[in-house]
N, C-alpha and C positions, 0 to 999 in steps of 0.2 A: 504494500500500500504506500502511496506517495505521502511523504511527510507533510504535515499541515503547513500552510504558508501564511505569511503576513505581507501586507502591501505597504509601500512607502510612497510618499509624494516627493518628486524631485523636479523642480523647474516645470511644473505643470503636467508632467507625464507620470503615469503610474508605473512603478517598477516593483518586481516581486522578489522578496528575500526569504530564504528558508529559515525557519525558526531555529534550526540546529546549526546554522552557520556560526562560527566563532570569529569575532572581529578583534584584531590586534593592531594597535597604533604605536609606532615608535617615533620619538621626536628628539631633536637636539639641534646642533648647528653643523654647518659644513665642515668637513675634515675629521669628524668623529667616527665615520663609518656607519652612519645611521641607515643610509640607503643599502649599503652592503649587508647590514644586519637583516633588513627586511627581505632581501633577496635570499639570504641563507635560510631564514625561517620558512619562506615559501618553498624552497627546495627540500627542506627537511620534511615538510608535510606532503608535498606532491611526489617527489622522487624517492624518498626513503621511508615513507609511512603509508603509501598507497592511498592517500587522500586527494581531494581536489583542493586547489589553492589559487588565489589570485594575488597579484602584487602590484601596487601602484605607488608612485612617489611624487613628492612636491618639494621644489627648491624655493628659497627666498631670493632676494635680489643678487646675492653673491654665492657662488658655489662653495667657497671656503669662508667660514665665519658667519654666513647668513643662516637664517632658519631653514630647516629641512625636516621632512617627515616621510615615513614609509608606512604603508597600510597593507595589511595582509588579512585575507579572509580565508578561513580553512573550513572544509565541510566534508562529510562522508558522501554527499551527493553533488550533482551539478550545481554550480553557483550562478544564479541568475543576476545578481547585483554585485559587482566586483568592488564596490567602494565601502569604506568604513564610515559609518555615521554615528554609531553608539557602541564603542568598543567594550568588549568584555575585559580586556587586559590592555594596559598602557605602560610602555617603557619610555622613560624620559631621562635625558642626559644633559639638560640645560635648564636654567631657571626660566628662560623665555618659553621653552616648549611646555614646561609644567604649567605656567600661568595661562598659556594660550589654550591648552587642550584639556586640562583636568576636569573642567566642567562638562566635557563631552563623555567622560567615562560613565558608563551606565551604573545604576544603583546595584550594589552587590559585586561590582567589578574589582579588579586588583590593579593597584598602582605600584609599579616597580621603578625605583629611581636611584640615581647615583648620589649618594650622600655627600660626596665631595663637591658636587656642582648644583645641587638643588636644595633649597630651603622650603620646607612645607609651610605655606602661609594660609592655606585654606583647609581647615580641619573638617572635611566632610565626614560625617559619621556613618554614611551608608556605603562606604567602600573600605577595602582592606589595603593597608600600606606596607610595602616591603622595601627597606632601604639596604644598600650595599655600598661600601666605599670602593667602587669599581676602578676609578682612576688611580687611587692610592695602591690598590692591589696590583694593577697593571704596572705601575712604576716599580713596585717591589720585584716584579718578574723581569724588569729590565727595559720594558718598552711601553710607554704610556699609550701608544697607538692601539694596543690590544684591549683597551678598556671596553670597547663594544663587544668583544668576544667574551670577556668576563660577564658582561650583562646578559649575553645570550645564554650562557650556562645558568645564570640566575633565573632567567625567564623559563628555561626548560624545566628546572626543578620546581619552581613555585607554581607555574600555571599548568604544567603537564599537558600543554597543547600538542607537543610532540615528545617522544621519549628520548632518553639519553643517547642511545645509539643513532637515532635518526638525525638529531642535531649535530652530533659528532661527525657523522658521515658527510653531512652537508657542508660543514666547516672545512673538512679536509678536501672536499671536492672543489672548493671555491677559493681558498687562500692561495697566494703565490707559492710556487715551488721553493722549498728551502725554509719556509716559515712554519711548516706543519707542527714541529715540536713546540715552538713558542706558543702558537695558537691553541694547541691541545692543552698545554699547561694553563693557559688563561681560561679556557673553557671549563676544565676540571675545577679550577679555583672558584669560579662563579657558581658552578653546579653544587659543589660542596657547601658553599655559603647558602645557597638556595634551599638545600635539603634541611639545614639547620634552622633557617628562618621559617620555613613552612611547618616544621615540627613544633617550633616555639609558638607559632600562631595557632595551630590546632590545639595545643596544650592550654593556651590562654582561653580559647573559645569554650573549653570544657569546664573551666573553673567558674 
């Protein structure tokens, strides 16, 4: 039986979105690897998890330093509407991205953020917040540039939108040759932090 559907209105036209679609928004500034992160997440879902996925991106006025975002929709069925409007999960790596997008995160959603770069100003009580010092951890690994991969590990563990092996395979399939070991260390670092953060969150929810 076909899954129930809900409709959305966009620019006067009716589009159809599957209730089981999972929407993920990633935001930051140019140079952080936000677009690459969205691409990797989409590949993890579509190529290494056997799911359907769409990936769209948006840049600000400048490629490096300007605002940018990536949007990924993941589903078990065909995706009719490829854009993110009310994300279930949000990964932010800049203050600007946080302030611009946090109000779009749906009630019950998960906000994942880089504690080194984002200060939580809006204490929404209807979402779950998970912070990680991704930039600091990346610097400890020797390359600040892999902070986005640390965040992807965190995303995989906390949201479980794709499993450990799928994200790992997508990362290794995407990063430049010769950087696999560093990126795998970054991924594992973020994933381990995510496992601990989720366990802590679930423990608190039971108290």
